[in-house]
N, C-alpha and C positions, 0 to 999 in steps of 0.2 A: 138547486135551484139559484138562478144568479142574483147577485146582489144589485140592488137600486143603485143606478147612476147617481152620484152627485156633483162629482166636478169631472168634466171630458176635457181633455187636453188635445189640440188637434197638433199633431207632431210633425215636423218638417221633414224633408226628402231624404236628410241624411240621417234620421233615424240615432240622433245622438242627444245627448244630457243637455238641456239648453234653460235659459233664465224661466222660461213659463214653464217646465217641467219642474224645475225646483221651486218655484212660487206654488205650483199646483200641489206640489207633495208636502209643502209646508203647511198650507191652508187645510189640506184634506188632514192632516196629522192634528192640527189645532181643532178642528171641527168634529173629527170622528168620522168624517164621510169616506167615501170611496173614491177611486179614480177610474177613468177609462180614456185609453191612450188610444186614438183613433188617427189613424193613417188615410187619406183620402188621395188615391191614384189613377192616371189615366196616360196612355203615352201611345201617340198614332203609331210609331216605329214598331212598338212591340204587339199592337193591335193586328197589324199587317202580317208580322212575323206569326203570329198564331194562327192566322188564316192559312198559312202555308206549312203547318207542321209544328212551329214553336209551341212548346211545353207550357202554356199561360198558367196553369194550376201549380205546375213546381215553382216557376217565378214568385206567385203569390205565397207559395209556403214558405220560400225562402225569406221573402219580405217579413212573413207572420213571425218566424222566428228571430229574426233580427231586432222587430218589435219587441218579443218577447223578452229578450237579451238586455233591451233596455229598462223594460219594467221591472226586470230583476235588480236593477240599481235605486230602485227608489222602494221597492218592495218590503215591508217589514212585517213583524207582529202586529203593528197597532193600523197597518195600512194596507188596503185591499185594492189591488190593483188589477183592472182586467185590460184587454189588447182586442182591438179589432182593425181588420185592413178592409176597406172599400174600394173595389175598382168600378169603372164606368164614367159616363159623361151624361150631360154636363157636370163638371166637378163641383160648382158651386150649389147647384139644385140637390145633387145628391147630399153635399155637406148639410145642406137645410132640412133635407128629409131625415136626416140621421138625427139633427140634434131635436127635432120636432118629436121625433119616435122615443129616444131616451130621456126627454126632458131634464136635462141637468139644471143643479142648481146654478152652476156658472159655467161657461166655456172659456178655457185659457188658451192664448197663442202668441207664440213670438211676433214681432215686428219684423219683418224680413227686410234685409238691407237693400238700399237702391244702388246697384252697381254704377250706374254713370255717377252718381253723386258721393258714391264712398260714404253714404250716410244711413243712418237708422231712420227712415221715413216710412209713413203709411202709402203704401204701395197700393194700387188699382185692386189687389187681391183684397188686401186688408180693409178699403174702404167698401167694398162689397159686401163685406160679411158685418162691418159695421150697419151699414145701412139695411142688413136683411136679418141679422141674426137674431131669433125669436127669444132666446134666452141672454140673460146677464152675459156680456161679453168682457173680458180682460184681456186687452194688448199688452204685452210685455217687452221692453226692451232690453237690450244688453247691459250688463253691469248693475242689474238691480237688485235691491237687498232680497233675500229669500222672503221675507216678510216686511211688509211696509211699515215706515216708522211716521208718515207723517201723510195724511188724508186731506185732500179738498174735495169739496163739494160745491159744484158750480150749479147755482138756482136761477131761477125766474119767477120771483113770487106774484107777479102782476100777469104772468102768461102772456108776454108781449111778442114771444117769438114761438107760438104756436104749440108750446110745452102747457099742455092742460095742468091743472093743481094736482090731480092723481098722479102724474109723471114726478111732478116735484117733491111730495111725500115719497114715492118709492126711491128716488136719490137721497134723500134724507136718511130713510130706514135703511137703505143697503149701506151707506157711508157711515152710519152710527154702527152697524152690525159688523162691518169690517173693522173699523177702529177698535171696537171692545174685543172683537176676535184675536187681533194681533196687539193688543195693548198700545194703540199707537195716536197722536194727537190728531182731533179733526178740526178744521179750518171750513167754513163755510163763507161763501163769497157771492155777490150780486153785483152786475156791472151797469151802472145805468150810463145811459148816453142821449143827451139831448139832442132831440131833431125837431126845428122848429117848424110850426105849421107851415104849407104852402101859402104863398102870397101873390097877389097880383103881379104882373110885370112892372105896371106905372110906380109900385111902390119900392121896388127892389134896390133901386138906387141910393135910395134914403134910409134904408131898413138895416136898425142896429139890432142884435141879440136882445130879446126880453130876459134879462137878468131873475128878475122876480118872478115868471113862471117857470124858470127852468129851477130854482131853489124850491118853489112849492112842489114842483114834480119829484125833484130829487127827495124831498120831504116825505112823501106819499111813497115812494119805493122803498125810504128808509123804515119806515113805518112796517110795512108789510113785512120786511127783511127780519125786523125783531118781532113781528108776532109769530112767524115761521120759527124762530128761535124759541120762543117761550113754548110753543107747541110740541117742539121735539126735544126739549131739553139743553139746548145750544147755549153754552154759556155768552154774554154780550161781549165779552174779550175774545170770542173765536168767530163772531160774526163782523164780516169785511165788507163794506160797502166802496165798490170802485167806480172810478168816471172813466169815460172814454169808451172806445169799441171794444164789446164785449171779448171777441176774438182776442184783441191785443192786450188788453189790461188784466184778462184771467191767465193769460200765459206767463205775462211778465211777474204776476202776483206768485205764480207756480215755481217760477225759476228763483226769483228772489227768497221765496219761502222754504226752498228745499222740499218741494210736494213730491212725494213716491207716486201718487196715484191720483188722477183727477176723476170724479164721479161725476156723469151727467147724463141727462136724458137725451135722447135722439128721436126725432119726430120724420116720417115719411112723408113725402110729397106723391108719390106713386108706389108702383110695386114692379118688383125685378128689373129688368134692363130700363125702366123709366125712373127707376126711383133715386132720389137724391136726398141727402141729410138736410140739406139748407145752407145758406151762405154763411150763419152764423157757425154751426158745428164744423162744417168742411173747413172755415178759415182756422179755427181753434185747435182741430186736430193738426194741422200740418206746422201749427206753430208750437205746441208742446213739444218739450223733450224729457218727459215721464211717463210714465204708466197711464193707461185709460181704462176706466169701468163705465162701458155705455151700457144705458137701460132702456127697452123699449115700452110704449106704452100699452095699457091693459087692452085686448083684443087684437094687437098685432099678430100673434101666434095663428089665430084662428084664419084671418084674413090671409095671409102667408100661406096657411094649409090651402086654403081654395084656389090662391094663384098657382101653386105648385102642381096642383092636378090638372092645370092646362099645359103642363111642361111636357115634351117629347122626349124621351129618353131612347137613345140608341140601343141599350140592350139592358137586361135585368143585372142589378148590382151583384158582384161576387164578394163576400164577405166571409171572414173568418167567422167559425163558432165561437161564440162570446165565450172567454174565459174567465172566471172568478176565483183568484185564489191568493192567499197569503199565507207566510210562514206561520205556522201554530206551533 
């Protein structure tokens, strides 16, 4: 009987030991959960060659053997590791369907390097997965600790950026759980940006900011942040009220305090090709220099499943039989 998947690692094309795999293995050992190493592949050249006699099955068998060799590097008495290779397109839809089917507690993936800039940035593929992944998604950068030592939860207690209270609760529960699991420090931040109400054009030339209103609004945000802290058992010393644009102020805080992971909620505007994260989330993701754990609101997986039912696939996916093994 196959072991239920708890953590899924999306393995890179080189099938090598990466920070994401090291992180996932460390988390799985801490929690006693299992790992699934998943590799999603499609190559037009190989597909055309297969139509002319190339042995696609032998090629995939070779990739599975390499994936098994990678799994052997982290598999042990206390860690069950399964492997699976998926073939077919569209790749992102295949990936999302696999995540929906496996229902992992967490999906872990390396941040891909952007060759043109020679930096570890969130590439279009990473952003697509952040927008659409129905399970909690951790994107890991190179050089990260095997386990995070300082975790930062970014919250929106007044739901001003379309993040419902339920999603804020998910963020704090996930951040708390990760912090306890890793014996890490947890900080919670909320960014307040005062945007004056619109005024008639004739008053604009003599208009000055209403500092009294700004302070009243800031006080309201601070009260709500403190309420969240009490509700989720966050010490007041670990609650931080930031001022300024959320993407910039949260990224600066994470850098200054050495945060290893930022936990945040992401909301969707649409689905699939038209889906966006929103300007705040997009801006924050591109400014961060640490790992990210992103969560979706309740009901997202069900809506995604419906949308994926409309996708046209070129062929049936070819996947290795699932293997579940550990040294006993």
